[in-house]
C-alpha positions as CSV (number, residue, x, y, z in Angstrom):
1,F,-42.5,39.4,-2.9
2,T,-45.1,41.0,-4.9
3,L,-47.3,38.4,-7.1
4,H,-49.7,39.2,-9.8
5,E,-53.6,39.1,-8.5
6,E,-54.2,36.4,-11.2
7,F,-51.5,33.8,-9.3
8,W,-54.2,33.6,-6.6
9,W,-56.8,32.4,-8.7
10,A,-54.5,29.5,-10.3
11,V,-53.3,28.4,-7.0
12,P,-56.0,25.9,-6.2
13,F,-55.7,23.9,-8.9
14,A,-52.3,23.5,-7.7
15,L,-52.7,23.1,-3.9
16,T,-53.5,18.9,-3.7
17,S,-49.7,18.5,-5.7
18,L,-47.9,20.7,-3.9
19,Q,-49.0,19.5,-1.0
20,T,-48.3,15.8,-1.6
21,K,-46.0,15.4,-4.3
22,V,-43.5,18.1,-3.6
23,A,-40.8,16.8,-1.4
24,G,-40.4,18.4,2.1
25,A,-36.8,18.4,1.3
26,R,-37.2,20.2,-2.0
27,K,-39.2,23.1,-0.2
28,Y,-37.0,23.2,2.9
29,T,-33.8,23.6,0.6
30,E,-35.7,26.8,-1.1
31,L,-37.0,28.0,2.1
32,V,-33.3,28.3,3.8
33,K,-32.1,30.2,0.7
34,L,-35.1,32.5,1.1
35,C,-33.7,32.8,4.5
36,K,-30.2,34.0,3.3
37,T,-31.9,37.2,1.9
38,G,-32.8,38.3,4.9
39,R,-35.8,38.4,7.6
40,S,-37.7,41.3,5.8
41,S,-37.8,38.5,2.7
42,L,-38.5,36.1,5.0
43,A,-41.7,38.4,6.7
44,S,-43.2,39.3,3.0
45,F,-43.0,35.2,2.0
46,V,-44.6,34.1,5.5
47,E,-47.3,36.8,5.2
48,L,-48.6,35.7,1.9
49,A,-48.2,32.1,3.1
50,F,-50.4,32.8,6.3
51,G,-51.9,35.8,5.8
52,R,-53.5,35.7,2.6
53,A,-56.9,34.4,2.3
54,L,-57.0,32.1,-0.8
55,P,-60.2,32.5,-3.4
56,A,-63.5,30.6,-2.9
57,A,-61.5,29.3,0.0
58,E,-64.9,28.2,1.9
59,A,-64.9,25.5,-1.2
60,L,-61.1,24.3,-0.3
61,P,-59.3,21.9,2.1
62,Y,-57.7,24.9,3.5
63,G,-58.2,28.9,3.3
64,C,-54.8,29.7,3.0
65,L,-51.2,28.7,1.2
66,A,-49.3,27.6,4.5
67,P,-50.7,24.2,4.7
68,A,-49.3,23.4,1.5
69,L,-46.3,25.3,1.6
70,F,-44.8,24.0,4.8
71,G,-44.6,20.1,4.6
72,G,-44.5,17.3,2.3
73,A,-43.6,14.0,0.8
74,D,-40.7,12.5,2.3
75,S,-38.7,9.6,0.8
76,M,-41.3,7.4,0.8
77,G,-43.9,9.5,-0.9
78,V,-45.7,10.1,2.7
79,A,-47.1,13.6,3.0
80,Q,-46.6,15.7,6.4
81,F,-47.8,19.1,6.4
82,L,-49.0,21.8,8.7
83,S,-52.4,21.2,9.8
84,P,-55.1,23.2,8.1
85,S,-57.0,23.4,11.3
86,M,-54.1,25.6,13.4
87,V,-54.4,28.5,10.4
88,A,-58.5,28.0,9.2
89,D,-58.6,31.6,9.8
90,T,-56.4,34.0,7.9
91,T,-57.8,37.0,9.5
92,S,-55.8,35.9,12.4
93,Y,-52.9,36.4,11.4
94,D,-50.9,39.2,12.4
95,H,-48.0,40.5,10.6
96,A,-47.3,43.5,12.7
97,R,-46.9,40.9,15.7
98,L,-44.9,38.7,13.2
99,C,-42.5,41.7,12.7
100,E,-42.2,42.6,16.4
101,A,-41.2,38.8,17.3
102,A,-38.6,39.0,14.6
103,E,-36.8,42.0,15.6
104,A,-36.6,40.8,18.8
105,L,-34.9,37.7,17.8
106,P,-30.9,37.1,18.1
107,A,-29.1,38.7,15.3
108,D,-26.4,35.7,15.0
109,L,-29.4,32.9,14.2
110,G,-28.4,30.5,11.6
111,E,-31.0,30.0,8.6
112,E,-32.6,27.3,10.2
113,E,-33.3,28.7,13.3
114,L,-34.7,31.7,11.7
115,L,-36.8,30.1,9.7
116,G,-38.1,27.6,12.6
117,A,-38.6,30.8,14.4
118,F,-41.0,32.4,12.3
119,L,-42.9,29.5,11.4
120,A,-43.7,28.7,14.8
121,S,-44.2,32.5,15.6
122,A,-46.7,32.8,12.1
123,V,-48.4,29.3,13.4
124,L,-49.2,30.9,17.0
125,L,-50.5,34.2,14.8
126,S,-52.9,32.3,12.3
127,A,-54.1,30.0,15.1
128,S,-57.8,29.2,15.9
129,P,-58.6,30.7,19.2
130,V,-58.2,27.1,20.9
131,V,-54.7,26.6,19.8
132,A,-54.0,30.5,20.8
133,A,-55.3,29.6,24.3
134,D,-53.7,26.4,24.8
135,A,-50.4,28.6,23.3
136,E,-50.9,31.4,25.8
137,A,-51.5,29.4,29.1
138,A,-48.5,27.3,27.8
139,G,-46.4,30.9,28.3
140,A,-46.1,31.3,24.4
141,P,-44.6,35.0,24.1
142,L,-46.8,35.6,21.3
C-alpha cells in the first residue's frame, strides 16, 4: 500500500467515526478480502495500521490507526475495539519480526486464521513493555 502523505493529516478528523460508527462486520469483510490478496499485502496494511505514528499523536486518543481499524460498532451500535493502551508506542512495532512470523505460518491457513495470526502478532509486536513482558512470561513466541 502506498498512501499520499496528506492522508495522514486527515486521519485524525475521521478516527472517532471510523472507530465507533463503521460496523465491525463491515471492517471484518474488508480485512478478509485483503487477506485473499496475499500475505505481503496484509503485512503492508498491518504495518501502516500499527507502525505508522499519527501526526500530532499526543493530542489524539491513540497514536496509530490500529485501534480505529480493528473493532467497531456491533449490531446494537456498541463499539468494541483494540485497546489503545496495548499499542501506545508505534516505535515498538517491529515489521521485520512480523514478516518472520508470517513466513513461519502454515501455507494452507484460511483467510480468517491468517488475519487472526497477523493481528495477534502485530499487537504483541506493538505492545507496551508491560503487555510484552506478560506475553513473554506466558510463552508467546514473539
